[in-house]
mmCIF file as Biopython writes it, N, C-alpha, C and O atoms, coordinates in Angstrom:
data_model
#
loop_
_atom_site.group_PDB
_atom_site.id
_atom_site.type_symbol
_atom_site.label_atom_id
_atom_site.label_alt_id
_atom_site.label_comp_id
_atom_site.label_asym_id
_atom_site.label_entity_id
_atom_site.label_seq_id
_atom_site.pdbx_PDB_ins_code
_atom_site.Cartn_x
_atom_site.Cartn_y
_atom_site.Cartn_z
_atom_site.occupancy
_atom_site.B_iso_or_equiv
_atom_site.auth_seq_id
_atom_site.auth_asym_id
_atom_site.pdbx_PDB_model_num
ATOM 1   N N  . VAL A ? 1  ? 2.298   12.673  -6.368  1.0 0.0 1  A 1 
ATOM 2   C CA . VAL A ? 1  ? 1.331   11.962  -7.181  1.0 0.0 1  A 1 
ATOM 3   C C  . VAL A ? 1  ? 1.805   10.530  -7.426  1.0 0.0 1  A 1 
ATOM 4   O O  . VAL A ? 1  ? 1.005   9.595   -7.418  1.0 0.0 1  A 1 
ATOM 5   N N  . LEU A ? 2  ? 3.100   10.366  -7.642  1.0 0.0 2  A 1 
ATOM 6   C CA . LEU A ? 2  ? 3.628   9.015   -7.850  1.0 0.0 2  A 1 
ATOM 7   C C  . LEU A ? 2  ? 3.399   8.121   -6.633  1.0 0.0 2  A 1 
ATOM 8   O O  . LEU A ? 2  ? 3.084   6.941   -6.782  1.0 0.0 2  A 1 
ATOM 9   N N  . VAL A ? 3  ? 3.552   8.664   -5.460  1.0 0.0 3  A 1 
ATOM 10  C CA . VAL A ? 3  ? 3.335   7.880   -4.247  1.0 0.0 3  A 1 
ATOM 11  C C  . VAL A ? 3  ? 1.897   7.395   -4.195  1.0 0.0 3  A 1 
ATOM 12  O O  . VAL A ? 3  ? 1.644   6.238   -3.859  1.0 0.0 3  A 1 
ATOM 13  N N  . VAL A ? 4  ? 0.959   8.263   -4.521  1.0 0.0 4  A 1 
ATOM 14  C CA . VAL A ? 4  ? -0.461  7.887   -4.521  1.0 0.0 4  A 1 
ATOM 15  C C  . VAL A ? 4  ? -0.718  6.806   -5.562  1.0 0.0 4  A 1 
ATOM 16  O O  . VAL A ? 4  ? -1.405  5.827   -5.270  1.0 0.0 4  A 1 
ATOM 17  N N  . ARG A ? 5  ? -0.193  6.957   -6.748  1.0 0.0 5  A 1 
ATOM 18  C CA . ARG A ? 5  ? -0.430  5.980   -7.817  1.0 0.0 5  A 1 
ATOM 19  C C  . ARG A ? 5  ? 0.271   4.648   -7.540  1.0 0.0 5  A 1 
ATOM 20  O O  . ARG A ? 5  ? -0.228  3.596   -7.940  1.0 0.0 5  A 1 
ATOM 21  N N  . PHE A ? 6  ? 1.414   4.683   -6.864  1.0 0.0 6  A 1 
ATOM 22  C CA . PHE A ? 6  ? 2.148   3.446   -6.585  1.0 0.0 6  A 1 
ATOM 23  C C  . PHE A ? 6  ? 1.496   2.603   -5.493  1.0 0.0 6  A 1 
ATOM 24  O O  . PHE A ? 6  ? 1.861   1.440   -5.320  1.0 0.0 6  A 1 
ATOM 25  N N  . THR A ? 7  ? 0.543   3.161   -4.754  1.0 0.0 7  A 1 
ATOM 26  C CA . THR A ? 7  ? -0.103  2.370   -3.707  1.0 0.0 7  A 1 
ATOM 27  C C  . THR A ? 7  ? -0.806  1.141   -4.269  1.0 0.0 7  A 1 
ATOM 28  O O  . THR A ? 7  ? -1.013  0.162   -3.553  1.0 0.0 7  A 1 
ATOM 29  N N  . SER A ? 8  ? -1.170  1.186   -5.528  1.0 0.0 8  A 1 
ATOM 30  C CA . SER A ? 8  ? -1.826  0.024   -6.137  1.0 0.0 8  A 1 
ATOM 31  C C  . SER A ? 8  ? -0.854  -1.145  -6.322  1.0 0.0 8  A 1 
ATOM 32  O O  . SER A ? 8  ? -1.285  -2.274  -6.556  1.0 0.0 8  A 1 
ATOM 33  N N  . LEU A ? 9  ? 0.430   -0.887  -6.221  1.0 0.0 9  A 1 
ATOM 34  C CA . LEU A ? 9  ? 1.439   -1.936  -6.380  1.0 0.0 9  A 1 
ATOM 35  C C  . LEU A ? 9  ? 1.795   -2.622  -5.066  1.0 0.0 9  A 1 
ATOM 36  O O  . LEU A ? 9  ? 2.508   -3.625  -5.063  1.0 0.0 9  A 1 
ATOM 37  N N  . PHE A ? 10 ? 1.299   -2.084  -3.943  1.0 0.0 10 A 1 
ATOM 38  C CA . PHE A ? 10 ? 1.601   -2.627  -2.629  1.0 0.0 10 A 1 
ATOM 39  C C  . PHE A ? 10 ? 0.458   -3.525  -2.163  1.0 0.0 10 A 1 
ATOM 40  O O  . PHE A ? 10 ? -0.709  -3.138  -2.221  1.0 0.0 10 A 1 
ATOM 41  N N  . ASP A ? 11 ? 0.801   -4.720  -1.703  1.0 0.0 11 A 1 
ATOM 42  C CA . ASP A ? 11 ? -0.182  -5.630  -1.124  1.0 0.0 11 A 1 
ATOM 43  C C  . ASP A ? 11 ? 0.083   -5.668  0.376   1.0 0.0 11 A 1 
ATOM 44  O O  . ASP A ? 11 ? 1.015   -6.323  0.844   1.0 0.0 11 A 1 
ATOM 45  N N  . VAL A ? 12 ? -0.755  -4.954  1.115   1.0 0.0 12 A 1 
ATOM 46  C CA . VAL A ? 12 ? -0.545  -4.805  2.551   1.0 0.0 12 A 1 
ATOM 47  C C  . VAL A ? 12 ? -0.739  -6.133  3.281   1.0 0.0 12 A 1 
ATOM 48  O O  . VAL A ? 12 ? -0.021  -6.424  4.238   1.0 0.0 12 A 1 
ATOM 49  N N  . LYS A ? 13 ? -1.701  -6.937  2.838   1.0 0.0 13 A 1 
ATOM 50  C CA . LYS A ? 13 ? -1.980  -8.210  3.511   1.0 0.0 13 A 1 
ATOM 51  C C  . LYS A ? 13 ? -0.826  -9.197  3.355   1.0 0.0 13 A 1 
ATOM 52  O O  . LYS A ? 13 ? -0.419  -9.840  4.323   1.0 0.0 13 A 1 
ATOM 53  N N  . GLU A ? 14 ? -0.304  -9.315  2.140   1.0 0.0 14 A 1 
ATOM 54  C CA . GLU A ? 14 ? 0.798   -10.248 1.885   1.0 0.0 14 A 1 
ATOM 55  C C  . GLU A ? 14 ? 2.167   -9.636  2.141   1.0 0.0 14 A 1 
ATOM 56  O O  . GLU A ? 14 ? 3.180   -10.336 2.135   1.0 0.0 14 A 1 
ATOM 57  N N  . ARG A ? 15 ? 2.193   -8.306  2.370   1.0 0.0 15 A 1 
ATOM 58  C CA . ARG A ? 15 ? 3.443   -7.563  2.591   1.0 0.0 15 A 1 
ATOM 59  C C  . ARG A ? 15 ? 4.398   -7.744  1.413   1.0 0.0 15 A 1 
ATOM 60  O O  . ARG A ? 15 ? 5.574   -8.061  1.588   1.0 0.0 15 A 1 
ATOM 61  N N  . THR A ? 16 ? 3.859   -7.533  0.203   1.0 0.0 16 A 1 
ATOM 62  C CA . THR A ? 16 ? 4.666   -7.616  -1.008  1.0 0.0 16 A 1 
ATOM 63  C C  . THR A ? 16 ? 4.494   -6.348  -1.833  1.0 0.0 16 A 1 
ATOM 64  O O  . THR A ? 16 ? 3.542   -5.589  -1.654  1.0 0.0 16 A 1 
ATOM 65  N N  . VAL A ? 17 ? 5.439   -6.142  -2.737  1.0 0.0 17 A 1 
ATOM 66  C CA . VAL A ? 17 ? 5.382   -5.042  -3.688  1.0 0.0 17 A 1 
ATOM 67  C C  . VAL A ? 17 ? 5.515   -5.650  -5.072  1.0 0.0 17 A 1 
ATOM 68  O O  . VAL A ? 17 ? 6.421   -6.442  -5.329  1.0 0.0 17 A 1 
ATOM 69  N N  . THR A ? 18 ? 4.606   -5.274  -5.962  1.0 0.0 18 A 1 
ATOM 70  C CA . THR A ? 18 ? 4.667   -5.743  -7.341  1.0 0.0 18 A 1 
ATOM 71  C C  . THR A ? 18 ? 5.330   -4.653  -8.179  1.0 0.0 18 A 1 
ATOM 72  O O  . THR A ? 18 ? 4.828   -3.531  -8.256  1.0 0.0 18 A 1 
ATOM 73  N N  . PHE A ? 19 ? 6.437   -4.979  -8.794  1.0 0.0 19 A 1 
ATOM 74  C CA . PHE A ? 19 ? 7.137   -4.017  -9.637  1.0 0.0 19 A 1 
ATOM 75  C C  . PHE A ? 19 ? 6.439   -3.924  -10.993 1.0 0.0 19 A 1 
ATOM 76  O O  . PHE A ? 19 ? 5.622   -4.781  -11.330 1.0 0.0 19 A 1 
ATOM 77  N N  . LEU A ? 20 ? 6.753   -2.907  -11.756 1.0 0.0 20 A 1 
ATOM 78  C CA . LEU A ? 20 ? 6.098   -2.689  -13.044 1.0 0.0 20 A 1 
ATOM 79  C C  . LEU A ? 20 ? 6.325   -3.847  -14.007 1.0 0.0 20 A 1 
ATOM 80  O O  . LEU A ? 20 ? 5.550   -4.031  -14.945 1.0 0.0 20 A 1 
ATOM 81  N N  . SER A ? 21 ? 7.364   -4.617  -13.790 1.0 0.0 21 A 1 
ATOM 82  C CA . SER A ? 21 ? 7.634   -5.788  -14.629 1.0 0.0 21 A 1 
ATOM 83  C C  . SER A ? 21 ? 6.706   -6.950  -14.298 1.0 0.0 21 A 1 
ATOM 84  O O  . SER A ? 21 ? 6.654   -7.939  -15.029 1.0 0.0 21 A 1 
ATOM 85  N N  . GLY A ? 22 ? 5.963   -6.824  -13.178 1.0 0.0 22 A 1 
ATOM 86  C CA . GLY A ? 22 ? 5.061   -7.880  -12.753 1.0 0.0 22 A 1 
ATOM 87  C C  . GLY A ? 22 ? 5.641   -8.785  -11.684 1.0 0.0 22 A 1 
ATOM 88  O O  . GLY A ? 22 ? 4.941   -9.643  -11.146 1.0 0.0 22 A 1 
ATOM 89  N N  . ARG A ? 23 ? 6.895   -8.602  -11.377 1.0 0.0 23 A 1 
ATOM 90  C CA . ARG A ? 23 ? 7.559   -9.423  -10.361 1.0 0.0 23 A 1 
ATOM 91  C C  . ARG A ? 23 ? 7.229   -8.925  -8.965  1.0 0.0 23 A 1 
ATOM 92  O O  . ARG A ? 23 ? 7.241   -7.720  -8.713  1.0 0.0 23 A 1 
ATOM 93  N N  . LYS A ? 24 ? 6.932   -9.858  -8.048  1.0 0.0 24 A 1 
ATOM 94  C CA . LYS A ? 24 ? 6.605   -9.509  -6.668  1.0 0.0 24 A 1 
ATOM 95  C C  . LYS A ? 24 ? 7.803   -9.744  -5.763  1.0 0.0 24 A 1 
ATOM 96  O O  . LYS A ? 24 ? 8.532   -10.726 -5.904  1.0 0.0 24 A 1 
ATOM 97  N N  . TYR A ? 25 ? 7.988   -8.818  -4.829  1.0 0.0 25 A 1 
ATOM 98  C CA . TYR A ? 25 ? 9.063   -8.928  -3.850  1.0 0.0 25 A 1 
ATOM 99  C C  . TYR A ? 25 ? 8.471   -8.769  -2.456  1.0 0.0 25 A 1 
ATOM 100 O O  . TYR A ? 25 ? 7.591   -7.935  -2.240  1.0 0.0 25 A 1 
ATOM 101 N N  . SER A ? 26 ? 8.948   -9.560  -1.522  1.0 0.0 26 A 1 
ATOM 102 C CA . SER A ? 26 ? 8.497   -9.433  -0.147  1.0 0.0 26 A 1 
ATOM 103 C C  . SER A ? 26 ? 9.195   -8.244  0.510   1.0 0.0 26 A 1 
ATOM 104 O O  . SER A ? 26 ? 10.215  -7.754  0.026   1.0 0.0 26 A 1 
ATOM 105 N N  . VAL A ? 27 ? 8.623   -7.799  1.609   1.0 0.0 27 A 1 
ATOM 106 C CA . VAL A ? 27 ? 9.224   -6.692  2.359   1.0 0.0 27 A 1 
ATOM 107 C C  . VAL A ? 27 ? 10.625  -7.084  2.830   1.0 0.0 27 A 1 
ATOM 108 O O  . VAL A ? 27 ? 11.553  -6.277  2.783   1.0 0.0 27 A 1 
ATOM 109 N N  . GLU A ? 28 ? 10.762  -8.309  3.277   1.0 0.0 28 A 1 
ATOM 110 C CA . GLU A ? 28 ? 12.065  -8.761  3.773   1.0 0.0 28 A 1 
ATOM 111 C C  . GLU A ? 28 ? 13.125  -8.720  2.679   1.0 0.0 28 A 1 
ATOM 112 O O  . GLU A ? 28 ? 14.262  -8.315  2.921   1.0 0.0 28 A 1 
ATOM 113 N N  . ALA A ? 29 ? 12.744  -9.142  1.470   1.0 0.0 29 A 1 
ATOM 114 C CA . ALA A ? 29 ? 13.693  -9.127  0.350   1.0 0.0 29 A 1 
ATOM 115 C C  . ALA A ? 29 ? 14.094  -7.694  0.007   1.0 0.0 29 A 1 
ATOM 116 O O  . ALA A ? 29 ? 15.265  -7.424  -0.258  1.0 0.0 29 A 1 
ATOM 117 N N  . LEU A ? 30 ? 13.137  -6.786  0.010   1.0 0.0 30 A 1 
ATOM 118 C CA . LEU A ? 30 ? 13.447  -5.390  -0.308  1.0 0.0 30 A 1 
ATOM 119 C C  . LEU A ? 30 ? 14.295  -4.744  0.781   1.0 0.0 30 A 1 
ATOM 120 O O  . LEU A ? 30 ? 15.168  -3.929  0.485   1.0 0.0 30 A 1 
ATOM 121 N N  . ARG A ? 31 ? 14.047  -5.097  2.022   1.0 0.0 31 A 1 
ATOM 122 C CA . ARG A ? 31 ? 14.875  -4.567  3.121   1.0 0.0 31 A 1 
ATOM 123 C C  . ARG A ? 31 ? 16.310  -5.060  2.992   1.0 0.0 31 A 1 
ATOM 124 O O  . ARG A ? 31 ? 17.253  -4.314  3.259   1.0 0.0 31 A 1 
ATOM 125 N N  . SER A ? 32 ? 16.476  -6.313  2.584   1.0 0.0 32 A 1 
ATOM 126 C CA . SER A ? 32 ? 17.832  -6.841  2.427   1.0 0.0 32 A 1 
ATOM 127 C C  . SER A ? 32 ? 18.570  -6.153  1.282   1.0 0.0 32 A 1 
ATOM 128 O O  . SER A ? 32 ? 19.800  -6.179  1.229   1.0 0.0 32 A 1 
ATOM 129 N N  . MET A ? 33 ? 17.819  -5.538  0.366   1.0 0.0 33 A 1 
ATOM 130 C CA . MET A ? 33 ? 18.426  -4.787  -0.745  1.0 0.0 33 A 1 
ATOM 131 C C  . MET A ? 33 ? 18.686  -3.336  -0.381  1.0 0.0 33 A 1 
ATOM 132 O O  . MET A ? 33 ? 19.206  -2.575  -1.197  1.0 0.0 33 A 1 
ATOM 133 N N  . GLY A ? 34 ? 18.327  -2.943  0.843   1.0 0.0 34 A 1 
ATOM 134 C CA . GLY A ? 34 ? 18.634  -1.593  1.284   1.0 0.0 34 A 1 
ATOM 135 C C  . GLY A ? 34 ? 17.434  -0.682  1.453   1.0 0.0 34 A 1 
ATOM 136 O O  . GLY A ? 34 ? 17.598  0.459   1.884   1.0 0.0 34 A 1 
ATOM 137 N N  . ALA A ? 35 ? 16.230  -1.140  1.129   1.0 0.0 35 A 1 
ATOM 138 C CA . ALA A ? 35 ? 15.034  -0.317  1.338   1.0 0.0 35 A 1 
ATOM 139 C C  . ALA A ? 35 ? 14.701  -0.353  2.818   1.0 0.0 35 A 1 
ATOM 140 O O  . ALA A ? 35 ? 14.682  -1.428  3.419   1.0 0.0 35 A 1 
ATOM 141 N N  . GLY A ? 36 ? 14.443  0.786   3.410   1.0 0.0 36 A 1 
ATOM 142 C CA . GLY A ? 36 ? 14.189  0.824   4.843   1.0 0.0 36 A 1 
ATOM 143 C C  . GLY A ? 36 ? 13.037  1.721   5.206   1.0 0.0 36 A 1 
ATOM 144 O O  . GLY A ? 36 ? 11.874  1.345   5.068   1.0 0.0 36 A 1 
ATOM 145 N N  . ASP A ? 37 ? 13.364  2.918   5.673   1.0 0.0 37 A 1 
ATOM 146 C CA . ASP A ? 37 ? 12.352  3.842   6.176   1.0 0.0 37 A 1 
ATOM 147 C C  . ASP A ? 37 ? 11.331  4.226   5.114   1.0 0.0 37 A 1 
ATOM 148 O O  . ASP A ? 37 ? 10.141  4.330   5.413   1.0 0.0 37 A 1 
ATOM 149 N N  . LEU A ? 38 ? 11.770  4.436   3.891   1.0 0.0 38 A 1 
ATOM 150 C CA . LEU A ? 38 ? 10.838  4.798   2.825   1.0 0.0 38 A 1 
ATOM 151 C C  . LEU A ? 38 ? 9.838   3.673   2.575   1.0 0.0 38 A 1 
ATOM 152 O O  . LEU A ? 38 ? 8.653   3.925   2.358   1.0 0.0 38 A 1 
ATOM 153 N N  . LEU A ? 39 ? 10.312  2.455   2.606   1.0 0.0 39 A 1 
ATOM 154 C CA . LEU A ? 39 ? 9.443   1.293   2.402   1.0 0.0 39 A 1 
ATOM 155 C C  . LEU A ? 39 ? 8.391   1.219   3.510   1.0 0.0 39 A 1 
ATOM 156 O O  . LEU A ? 39 ? 7.213   0.990   3.238   1.0 0.0 39 A 1 
ATOM 157 N N  . ASN A ? 40 ? 8.815   1.411   4.742   1.0 0.0 40 A 1 
ATOM 158 C CA . ASN A ? 40 ? 7.871   1.400   5.866   1.0 0.0 40 A 1 
ATOM 159 C C  . ASN A ? 40 ? 6.840   2.499   5.721   1.0 0.0 40 A 1 
ATOM 160 O O  . ASN A ? 40 ? 5.653   2.272   5.957   1.0 0.0 40 A 1 
ATOM 161 N N  . SER A ? 41 ? 7.273   3.681   5.338   1.0 0.0 41 A 1 
ATOM 162 C CA . SER A ? 41 ? 6.356   4.801   5.151   1.0 0.0 41 A 1 
ATOM 163 C C  . SER A ? 41 ? 5.368   4.532   4.023   1.0 0.0 41 A 1 
ATOM 164 O O  . SER A ? 41 ? 4.191   4.876   4.124   1.0 0.0 41 A 1 
ATOM 165 N N  . MET A ? 42 ? 5.848   3.924   2.959   1.0 0.0 42 A 1 
ATOM 166 C CA . MET A ? 42 ? 4.963   3.606   1.836   1.0 0.0 42 A 1 
ATOM 167 C C  . MET A ? 42 ? 3.902   2.586   2.240   1.0 0.0 42 A 1 
ATOM 168 O O  . MET A ? 42 ? 2.741   2.716   1.853   1.0 0.0 42 A 1 
ATOM 169 N N  . PHE A ? 43 ? 4.286   1.579   3.010   1.0 0.0 43 A 1 
ATOM 170 C CA . PHE A ? 43 ? 3.311   0.591   3.466   1.0 0.0 43 A 1 
ATOM 171 C C  . PHE A ? 43 ? 2.291   1.226   4.403   1.0 0.0 43 A 1 
ATOM 172 O O  . PHE A ? 43 ? 1.102   0.918   4.320   1.0 0.0 43 A 1 
ATOM 173 N N  . ASP A ? 44 ? 2.736   2.103   5.288   1.0 0.0 44 A 1 
ATOM 174 C CA . ASP A ? 44 ? 1.812   2.793   6.198   1.0 0.0 44 A 1 
ATOM 175 C C  . ASP A ? 44 ? 0.821   3.645   5.405   1.0 0.0 44 A 1 
ATOM 176 O O  . ASP A ? 44 ? -0.384  3.604   5.654   1.0 0.0 44 A 1 
ATOM 177 N N  . PHE A ? 45 ? 1.342   4.416   4.449   1.0 0.0 45 A 1 
ATOM 178 C CA . PHE A ? 45 ? 0.486   5.271   3.631   1.0 0.0 45 A 1 
ATOM 179 C C  . PHE A ? 45 ? -0.491  4.428   2.808   1.0 0.0 45 A 1 
ATOM 180 O O  . PHE A ? 45 ? -1.671  4.764   2.707   1.0 0.0 45 A 1 
ATOM 181 N N  . THR A ? 46 ? 0.000   3.338   2.225   1.0 0.0 46 A 1 
ATOM 182 C CA . THR A ? 46 ? -0.844  2.466   1.415   1.0 0.0 46 A 1 
ATOM 183 C C  . THR A ? 46 ? -1.964  1.869   2.242   1.0 0.0 46 A 1 
ATOM 184 O O  . THR A ? 46 ? -3.109  1.808   1.794   1.0 0.0 46 A 1 
ATOM 185 N N  . GLU A ? 47 ? -1.638  1.426   3.451   1.0 0.0 47 A 1 
ATOM 186 C CA . GLU A ? 47 ? -2.645  0.827   4.323   1.0 0.0 47 A 1 
ATOM 187 C C  . GLU A ? 47 ? -3.756  1.824   4.638   1.0 0.0 47 A 1 
ATOM 188 O O  . GLU A ? 47 ? -4.935  1.471   4.624   1.0 0.0 47 A 1 
ATOM 189 N N  . LYS A ? 48 ? -3.381  3.059   4.919   1.0 0.0 48 A 1 
ATOM 190 C CA . LYS A ? 48 ? -4.372  4.092   5.244   1.0 0.0 48 A 1 
ATOM 191 C C  . LYS A ? 48 ? -5.196  4.485   4.026   1.0 0.0 48 A 1 
ATOM 192 O O  . LYS A ? 48 ? -6.406  4.687   4.130   1.0 0.0 48 A 1 
ATOM 193 N N  . LEU A ? 49 ? -4.550  4.593   2.881   1.0 0.0 49 A 1 
ATOM 194 C CA . LEU A ? 49 ? -5.268  4.985   1.672   1.0 0.0 49 A 1 
ATOM 195 C C  . LEU A ? 49 ? -6.213  3.878   1.216   1.0 0.0 49 A 1 
ATOM 196 O O  . LEU A ? 49 ? -7.337  4.159   0.800   1.0 0.0 49 A 1 
ATOM 197 N N  . GLN A ? 50 ? -5.776  2.635   1.288   1.0 0.0 50 A 1 
ATOM 198 C CA . GLN A ? 50 ? -6.630  1.528   0.880   1.0 0.0 50 A 1 
ATOM 199 C C  . GLN A ? 50 ? -7.815  1.345   1.826   1.0 0.0 50 A 1 
ATOM 200 O O  . GLN A ? 50 ? -8.863  0.846   1.417   1.0 0.0 50 A 1 
ATOM 201 N N  . ALA A ? 51 ? -7.655  1.744   3.083   1.0 0.0 51 A 1 
ATOM 202 C CA . ALA A ? 51 ? -8.747  1.650   4.049   1.0 0.0 51 A 1 
ATOM 203 C C  . ALA A ? 51 ? -9.909  2.576   3.672   1.0 0.0 51 A 1 
ATOM 204 O O  . ALA A ? 51 ? -11.038 2.368   4.115   1.0 0.0 51 A 1 
ATOM 205 N N  . LEU A ? 52 ? -9.632  3.587   2.865   1.0 0.0 52 A 1 
ATOM 206 C CA . LEU A ? 52 ? -10.688 4.506   2.421   1.0 0.0 52 A 1 
ATOM 207 C C  . LEU A ? 52 ? -11.595 3.885   1.363   1.0 0.0 52 A 1 
ATOM 208 O O  . LEU A ? 52 ? -12.688 4.390   1.109   1.0 0.0 52 A 1 
ATOM 209 N N  . ASN A ? 53 ? -11.146 2.791   0.746   1.0 0.0 53 A 1 
ATOM 210 C CA . ASN A ? 53 ? -11.923 2.098   -0.294  1.0 0.0 53 A 1 
ATOM 211 C C  . ASN A ? 53 ? -12.439 3.059   -1.371  1.0 0.0 53 A 1 
ATOM 212 O O  . ASN A ? 53 ? -13.628 3.072   -1.691  1.0 0.0 53 A 1 
ATOM 213 N N  . LEU A ? 54 ? -11.525 3.857   -1.921  1.0 0.0 54 A 1 
ATOM 214 C CA . LEU A ? 54 ? -11.898 4.825   -2.948  1.0 0.0 54 A 1 
ATOM 215 C C  . LEU A ? 54 ? -12.148 4.127   -4.283  1.0 0.0 54 A 1 
ATOM 216 O O  . LEU A ? 54 ? -11.440 3.190   -4.653  1.0 0.0 54 A 1 
ATOM 217 N N  . SER A ? 55 ? -13.159 4.599   -4.990  1.0 0.0 55 A 1 
ATOM 218 C CA . SER A ? 55 ? -13.402 4.106   -6.348  1.0 0.0 55 A 1 
ATOM 219 C C  . SER A ? 55 ? -12.335 4.697   -7.270  1.0 0.0 55 A 1 
ATOM 220 O O  . SER A ? 55 ? -11.557 5.555   -6.854  1.0 0.0 55 A 1 
ATOM 221 N N  . GLU A ? 56 ? -12.303 4.241   -8.503  1.0 0.0 56 A 1 
ATOM 222 C CA . GLU A ? 56 ? -11.324 4.767   -9.463  1.0 0.0 56 A 1 
ATOM 223 C C  . GLU A ? 56 ? -11.538 6.266   -9.689  1.0 0.0 56 A 1 
ATOM 224 O O  . GLU A ? 56 ? -10.578 7.024   -9.827  1.0 0.0 56 A 1 
ATOM 225 N N  . GLU A ? 57 ? -12.793 6.679   -9.724  1.0 0.0 57 A 1 
ATOM 226 C CA . GLU A ? 57 ? -13.100 8.100   -9.911  1.0 0.0 57 A 1 
ATOM 227 C C  . GLU A ? 57 ? -12.651 8.922   -8.711  1.0 0.0 57 A 1 
ATOM 228 O O  . GLU A ? 57 ? -12.088 10.006  -8.868  1.0 0.0 57 A 1 
ATOM 229 N N  . GLU A ? 58 ? -12.901 8.403   -7.511  1.0 0.0 58 A 1 
ATOM 230 C CA . GLU A ? 58 ? -12.486 9.107   -6.299  1.0 0.0 58 A 1 
ATOM 231 C C  . GLU A ? 58 ? -10.962 9.165   -6.193  1.0 0.0 58 A 1 
ATOM 232 O O  . GLU A ? 58 ? -10.404 10.168  -5.747  1.0 0.0 58 A 1 
ATOM 233 N N  . MET A ? 59 ? -10.298 8.096   -6.599  1.0 0.0 59 A 1 
ATOM 234 C CA . MET A ? 59 ? -8.832  8.084   -6.586  1.0 0.0 59 A 1 
ATOM 235 C C  . MET A ? 59 ? -8.288  9.120   -7.564  1.0 0.0 59 A 1 
ATOM 236 O O  . MET A ? 59 ? -7.286  9.778   -7.283  1.0 0.0 59 A 1 
ATOM 237 N N  . SER A ? 60 ? -8.941  9.263   -8.700  1.0 0.0 60 A 1 
ATOM 238 C CA . SER A ? 60 ? -8.517  10.267  -9.684  1.0 0.0 60 A 1 
ATOM 239 C C  . SER A ? 60 ? -8.684  11.673  -9.118  1.0 0.0 60 A 1 
ATOM 240 O O  . SER A ? 60 ? -7.812  12.523  -9.300  1.0 0.0 60 A 1 
ATOM 241 N N  . LEU A ? 61 ? -9.793  11.923  -8.436  1.0 0.0 61 A 1 
ATOM 242 C CA . LEU A ? 61 ? -10.008 13.239  -7.823  1.0 0.0 61 A 1 
ATOM 243 C C  . LEU A ? 61 ? -8.996  13.490  -6.709  1.0 0.0 61 A 1 
ATOM 244 O O  . LEU A ? 61 ? -8.483  14.602  -6.582  1.0 0.0 61 A 1 
ATOM 245 N N  . PHE A ? 62 ? -8.706  12.480  -5.908  1.0 0.0 62 A 1 
ATOM 246 C CA . PHE A ? 62 ? -7.717  12.609  -4.847  1.0 0.0 62 A 1 
ATOM 247 C C  . PHE A ? 62 ? -6.338  12.932  -5.438  1.0 0.0 62 A 1 
ATOM 248 O O  . PHE A ? 62 ? -5.617  13.784  -4.919  1.0 0.0 62 A 1 
ATOM 249 N N  . THR A ? 63 ? -5.989  12.255  -6.507  1.0 0.0 63 A 1 
ATOM 250 C CA . THR A ? 63 ? -4.713  12.513  -7.177  1.0 0.0 63 A 1 
ATOM 251 C C  . THR A ? 63 ? -4.655  13.942  -7.695  1.0 0.0 63 A 1 
ATOM 252 O O  . THR A ? 63 ? -3.614  14.593  -7.613  1.0 0.0 63 A 1 
ATOM 253 N N  . ALA A ? 64 ? -5.765  14.429  -8.227  1.0 0.0 64 A 1 
ATOM 254 C CA . ALA A ? 64 ? -5.809  15.812  -8.718  1.0 0.0 64 A 1 
ATOM 255 C C  . ALA A ? 64 ? -5.615  16.804  -7.569  1.0 0.0 64 A 1 
ATOM 256 O O  . ALA A ? 64 ? -4.924  17.810  -7.729  1.0 0.0 64 A 1 
ATOM 257 N N  . VAL A ? 65 ? -6.215  16.528  -6.422  1.0 0.0 65 A 1 
ATOM 258 C CA . VAL A ? 65 ? -6.056  17.403  -5.266  1.0 0.0 65 A 1 
ATOM 259 C C  . VAL A ? 65 ? -4.594  17.402  -4.808  1.0 0.0 65 A 1 
ATOM 260 O O  . VAL A ? 65 ? -4.051  18.452  -4.465  1.0 0.0 65 A 1 
ATOM 261 N N  . VAL A ? 66 ? -3.971  16.249  -4.802  1.0 0.0 66 A 1 
ATOM 262 C CA . VAL A ? 66 ? -2.558  16.154  -4.407  1.0 0.0 66 A 1 
ATOM 263 C C  . VAL A ? 66 ? -1.706  16.962  -5.378  1.0 0.0 66 A 1 
ATOM 264 O O  . VAL A ? 66 ? -0.771  17.648  -4.963  1.0 0.0 66 A 1 
ATOM 265 N N  . LEU A ? 67 ? -2.019  16.886  -6.648  1.0 0.0 67 A 1 
ATOM 266 C CA . LEU A ? 67 ? -1.262  17.621  -7.659  1.0 0.0 67 A 1 
ATOM 267 C C  . LEU A ? 67 ? -1.358  19.129  -7.470  1.0 0.0 67 A 1 
ATOM 268 O O  . LEU A ? 67 ? -0.375  19.853  -7.623  1.0 0.0 67 A 1 
ATOM 269 N N  . VAL A ? 68 ? -2.554  19.584  -7.137  1.0 0.0 68 A 1 
ATOM 270 C CA . VAL A ? 68 ? -2.758  21.034  -6.913  1.0 0.0 68 A 1 
ATOM 271 C C  . VAL A ? 68 ? -2.030  21.449  -5.673  1.0 0.0 68 A 1 
ATOM 272 O O  . VAL A ? 68 ? -2.066  22.622  -5.299  1.0 0.0 68 A 1 
#
């Protein structure tokens, strides 16, 4: 469920991640800090999920299905 909810923090076009503090980091900066395969997987998942253009209600239902 966290992975699904965190997709809103990823900007696929700019290749950045916004942390909960509001600070944005580029993919390159995060890779230099040791993020690797998980970061790539998160961007891939985010790109596919955002392509669905789900409304807030649909995202909530999707999250519920993932939880079950």
